N, CA and C of each residue as an Amber inpcrd file, in Angstrom:
protein
   294
  28.2170000  26.4690000  -6.0700000  28.5960000  25.0160000  -6.3160000
  29.6310000  24.6410000  -5.0120000  29.6350000  26.0740000  -3.9110000
  30.8180000  25.9910000  -2.8970000  30.7260000  25.0760000  -1.6580000
  29.3220000  24.7070000  -1.7440000  28.7440000  24.2580000  -0.4940000
  29.6110000  22.4750000  -0.3550000  29.9780000  21.6190000  -1.4650000
  30.7380000  20.5430000  -1.2490000  31.4530000  20.4880000  -1.8460000
  33.0520000  20.1930000  -1.4110000  34.6300000  19.8030000  -2.0340000
  34.2410000  18.9260000  -3.2610000  34.7800000  19.1350000  -3.9440000
  35.6390000  17.9770000  -5.4890000  35.2090000  16.7490000  -4.7670000
  35.7450000  16.2090000  -3.4650000  35.7670000  14.6480000  -3.6770000
  34.3380000  14.4380000  -3.1900000  33.9340000  15.3360000  -2.5850000
  32.5790000  14.8860000  -1.8220000  31.3910000  15.2310000  -3.3220000
  31.6100000  15.8150000  -4.3420000  30.8190000  15.4780000  -5.3840000
  31.0520000  14.7680000  -6.2350000  32.3860000  14.2530000  -5.9200000
  32.6270000  12.9300000  -6.9730000  31.9020000  11.7170000  -6.1110000
  31.4390000  11.7660000  -4.9500000  31.2300000  10.7980000  -4.0860000
  29.3820000  10.7330000  -4.3520000  28.6880000  12.0330000  -4.4280000
  27.5360000  12.1250000  -4.9030000  27.1190000  11.5810000  -6.1180000
  27.9960000  12.0420000  -7.0640000  27.6150000  11.8790000  -8.5020000
  28.1360000  10.3100000  -8.7720000  29.2040000   9.8740000  -8.0500000
  29.2040000   8.0030000  -8.2100000  27.8560000   7.6190000  -7.6570000
  27.9520000   7.7220000  -6.6720000  26.2470000   7.5040000  -6.1440000
  25.1350000   7.1690000  -6.8890000  25.1510000   8.4850000  -7.4730000
  23.6140000   8.5550000  -8.1920000  23.8540000   7.5540000  -9.6870000
  24.8100000   7.6790000 -10.3070000  25.2410000   6.3510000 -11.4690000
  25.1170000   5.0920000 -10.7670000  25.7110000   4.6880000 -10.0010000
  26.0450000   3.5660000  -9.2740000  24.7550000   2.7210000  -8.8740000
  23.7650000   4.0020000  -8.4400000  21.8600000   3.6960000  -8.5720000
  21.3050000   3.4710000  -9.5730000  21.9460000   4.3270000 -10.3530000
  21.1250000   4.1100000 -12.1250000  21.4760000   2.4200000 -12.4430000
  22.8150000   2.4240000 -12.2890000  23.1280000   0.7130000 -12.7370000
  22.2500000  -0.4800000 -11.9010000  22.4960000   0.0110000 -10.5030000
  22.0830000  -0.7800000  -9.9280000  20.5610000  -1.8390000 -10.6960000
  19.9880000  -0.3440000 -10.5910000  18.7280000  -0.3680000 -11.3440000
  18.7220000  -1.5270000 -12.7040000  19.2200000  -0.8810000 -13.3760000
  19.6180000  -1.1670000 -14.9600000  20.2430000  -3.0120000 -14.5810000
  20.7460000  -2.8730000 -13.4810000  20.9250000  -4.6250000 -13.5580000
  19.9180000  -5.3240000 -12.9130000  19.8310000  -5.3220000 -12.0110000
  18.5220000  -5.8950000 -11.3040000  17.4280000  -5.9380000 -12.1960000
  17.1100000  -5.0860000 -13.1280000  16.1980000  -5.5530000 -14.7160000
  16.6130000  -6.3450000 -15.5460000  17.7480000  -6.0100000 -15.7860000
  18.4250000  -7.6710000 -16.4990000  18.5900000  -8.7870000 -15.9150000
  18.8560000  -9.0170000 -14.6960000  18.6880000  -9.9530000 -13.8840000
  17.2330000 -10.9880000 -14.1110000  16.0840000  -9.6230000 -13.9100000
  14.7900000 -10.4190000 -13.9990000  14.6630000 -11.0330000 -15.3870000
  15.5270000 -10.5750000 -16.5440000  15.2090000 -10.8240000 -18.0780000
  15.9640000 -12.3190000 -18.0690000  17.4740000 -12.2110000 -17.5520000
  18.3520000 -13.4360000 -17.6520000  17.4970000 -14.6970000 -16.9400000
  16.9580000 -14.6440000 -15.7050000  16.8040000 -15.5890000 -14.8740000
  15.3310000 -16.0830000 -14.8980000  14.7170000 -15.2540000 -15.9020000
  13.2340000 -15.7050000 -15.9410000  12.4830000 -15.5580000 -14.9070000
  12.7150000 -14.6160000 -14.0790000  11.9210000 -14.0730000 -12.6210000
  11.3830000 -12.8550000 -12.6270000  10.3270000 -12.5550000 -13.4740000
  10.1680000 -11.2680000 -13.2570000   9.4710000 -10.3360000 -12.1300000
   9.4790000 -10.9980000 -10.9820000   9.0720000 -10.6380000  -9.9130000
  10.5540000  -9.4400000  -9.5640000  11.5490000  -9.6540000  -9.7870000
  12.8550000  -9.0060000  -9.9210000  12.4690000  -7.4880000  -9.9010000
  11.5230000  -7.2790000 -11.1980000  11.3500000  -6.1110000 -11.9490000
  10.8330000  -5.1070000 -10.8570000  10.1450000  -5.7950000  -9.8550000
   9.4990000  -5.1470000  -8.8090000  10.7010000  -4.1790000  -8.2190000
  11.9820000  -4.5050000  -7.9260000  12.6890000  -4.3430000  -7.3550000
  13.2980000  -2.9590000  -7.9270000  13.5350000  -2.7540000  -9.0090000
  13.9830000  -2.0170000 -10.2690000  13.0660000  -0.7620000 -10.0960000
  11.9340000  -1.3770000  -9.8350000  10.8180000   0.0980000  -9.5200000
  10.8280000   0.3610000  -7.8580000  11.2710000  -0.3480000  -6.9860000
  10.8920000   0.0570000  -5.7850000  12.2370000   1.1730000  -5.4800000
  13.5250000   0.5080000  -6.4650000  14.1890000   1.5170000  -6.4190000
  14.5810000   3.0930000  -6.8200000  13.6270000   2.8720000  -7.4040000
  13.0810000   4.4910000  -8.2200000  13.0950000   6.1060000  -6.7480000
  12.0610000   5.5900000  -6.0130000  12.1880000   6.4190000  -5.0550000
  13.4070000   6.9890000  -4.2120000  14.2610000   6.0970000  -3.8700000
  15.3270000   6.2280000  -3.5440000  16.7040000   7.2560000  -4.7420000
  16.8310000   6.9970000  -6.3770000  17.0310000   7.7320000  -6.9080000
  16.5060000   8.6360000  -6.9870000  15.2230000   9.2750000  -6.9170000
  14.5730000  10.4110000  -6.6840000  15.3300000  11.7510000  -5.6660000
  15.3690000  10.3650000  -4.6330000  15.9340000  11.1720000  -3.1970000
  17.5570000  11.9000000  -3.4460000  18.2490000  10.9570000  -4.2480000
  19.4030000  11.4280000  -4.4920000  20.0460000  12.1490000  -5.1320000
  18.9220000  12.2800000  -6.3550000  18.7140000  13.5670000  -7.3700000
  18.4560000  15.0330000  -6.5340000  17.6990000  14.7280000  -5.5820000
  17.2180000  16.3190000  -4.8460000  18.3920000  16.4670000  -4.3860000
  19.1360000  15.7350000  -3.6710000  20.2180000  16.2710000  -2.6890000
  21.3510000  16.5910000  -3.6740000  21.5900000  16.1670000  -4.7490000
  22.5420000  16.5310000  -5.7480000  22.3080000  18.4170000  -6.3690000
  20.6830000  18.2430000  -6.4040000  20.1750000  19.5840000  -6.9240000
  20.0190000  20.2510000  -6.0910000  19.9660000  20.3740000  -4.6290000
  20.0410000  20.9460000  -3.9490000  21.3450000  21.6710000  -3.3070000
  22.6490000  21.1770000  -3.6890000  23.6900000  21.2180000  -3.5080000
  24.6010000  21.9130000  -4.5510000  24.0410000  21.4080000  -5.9400000
  24.2940000  22.1240000  -7.0970000  24.3370000  23.8410000  -6.7870000
  23.2720000  24.1210000  -6.4830000  22.3250000  25.4250000  -6.2820000
  22.4860000  26.1390000  -4.5950000  23.8800000  25.4930000  -4.0750000
  24.7900000  26.0730000  -3.0670000  23.4160000  26.0320000  -1.7790000
  22.8550000  25.0060000  -1.7580000  22.0320000  24.6600000  -0.5460000
  20.6120000  25.7930000  -0.2920000  20.4470000  26.7310000  -1.5420000
  19.7560000  27.7950000  -0.9220000  18.4120000  27.7070000  -0.5580000
  18.0140000  28.2270000   0.3720000  17.3120000  28.4640000   1.2960000
  15.6690000  28.2430000   0.5260000  15.9320000  28.9320000  -1.1050000
  14.6970000  29.4280000  -1.7140000  14.1950000  27.6260000  -2.1730000
  15.3920000  27.1680000  -1.8630000  14.7200000  25.4460000  -2.5570000
  15.0390000  24.1000000  -1.0430000  14.6750000  24.5530000  -0.3190000
  14.1960000  24.2310000   1.1440000  13.5120000  22.7390000   0.9280000
  12.4450000  23.1580000   0.1770000  11.1120000  22.0720000   0.0890000
  12.4080000  20.5940000  -0.6520000  13.1760000  20.9650000  -1.7400000
  13.7340000  19.9180000  -2.1370000  14.6060000  18.8330000  -1.0400000
  15.2320000  19.1250000   0.0240000  15.1910000  18.9840000   1.6560000
  13.7490000  17.7470000   2.2830000  12.5430000  18.4910000   1.9410000
  11.7970000  17.6830000   1.9480000  10.9850000  16.4870000   1.5840000
  11.7010000  16.8200000   0.3170000  10.8570000  15.7520000  -1.0990000
  12.2850000  14.6250000  -0.7850000  13.5030000  15.0720000  -0.5110000
  14.7140000  14.1990000  -0.3890000  14.2580000  13.0460000   0.8130000
  13.8660000  13.3600000   2.0230000  13.6660000  12.8180000   3.0390000
  12.4760000  11.9240000   3.1440000  11.3880000  12.6760000   2.1800000
   9.9710000  11.7670000   1.8450000  10.3970000  10.6950000   0.6590000
  10.9630000  11.3350000   0.2100000  11.1810000  10.1360000  -1.0180000
  12.3190000   8.9070000  -0.2420000  13.3670000   8.7760000   0.3830000
  13.9210000   8.2340000   1.2640000  13.2440000   6.7680000   1.8550000
  12.1950000   7.9860000   2.4960000  11.2710000   6.8000000   3.3140000
  10.1110000   6.1750000   2.2460000  10.2780000   6.8700000   1.1990000
   9.4530000   5.8140000   0.2250000   9.8890000   5.1190000  -0.5720000
  11.5410000   5.4180000  -1.0600000  12.2900000   3.9710000  -1.2660000
  12.2920000   2.8080000  -0.5170000  12.4770000   3.6180000   0.8880000
  12.9170000   2.1210000   2.0900000  11.7660000   1.2300000   2.0590000
  10.5320000   1.7460000   2.0610000   9.1980000   0.7740000   1.8900000
   9.4670000   0.3130000   0.6670000   9.3680000   0.7250000  -0.6310000
   9.0020000   0.2700000  -1.7810000   9.8830000  -0.7950000  -2.1090000
  11.4120000  -0.6630000  -2.0250000  12.1600000  -1.6240000  -1.6200000
  12.1400000  -2.8660000  -1.0800000  11.5180000  -2.6730000   0.0940000
  11.3290000  -3.7200000   1.0100000  10.0550000  -4.3400000   0.6640000
   8.8550000  -4.2680000   0.1560000   7.8430000  -4.8560000  -0.0860000
   8.2860000  -5.0040000  -1.7530000   9.0800000  -4.6590000  -2.4590000
   9.5630000  -5.5790000  -3.3310000  10.1970000  -6.5270000  -3.3990000
  10.8900000  -6.6540000  -2.0280000  11.9930000  -7.7840000  -1.3560000
  11.0040000  -9.1020000  -1.0460000   9.8330000  -8.2880000  -0.3270000
   9.1030000  -9.3800000   0.0590000   8.0490000 -10.0750000  -1.1500000
   7.7070000  -9.3940000  -1.9870000   7.2580000  -9.5360000  -2.9840000
   7.9610000 -11.0550000  -3.7970000   9.2700000 -10.4840000  -3.7660000
  10.3860000 -11.4580000  -4.3340000  10.1180000 -12.7470000  -3.7560000
  10.1200000 -12.5820000  -2.2630000  10.2840000 -13.8690000  -1.2300000
   8.9330000 -14.6310000  -1.8590000   7.8970000 -14.0080000  -1.2460000
   6.5020000 -14.7270000  -2.0760000   6.8160000 -15.6020000  -3.3460000
   7.2250000 -14.7370000  -4.2710000   7.0100000 -15.6550000  -5.5120000
   8.0290000 -16.6560000  -5.1930000   8.8800000 -16.4880000  -4.6020000
  10.4210000 -17.5410000  -4.4680000   9.7720000 -18.5680000  -4.0270000
   8.6350000 -18.6750000  -2.7890000   8.1670000 -19.6220000  -2.2720000
   7.0340000 -20.1720000  -2.9650000   6.1610000 -19.7370000  -4.0300000
   5.6030000 -20.6670000  -4.8740000   6.0760000 -21.8630000  -5.6090000
């Protein structure tokens, strides 16, 4: 775990925790507001969470070359997460217009 400094680890871990909290709060907002379309945003955010976990895992193992596939998975999940979050936002917008 020498690849990152302690403050950088704190940022990485807190970002993952914050993302989990954001997913939870978006889901709660869907329940409280009675607008179930917001649940799609919670699902759309999951690939980005997977991406962040890939990065933390790779760094935890000192950026081991044997785990370099995690970098590719992280990049793919970032793209997928951006697309699914965008699609969810579009769906929320469409449901608001109905």
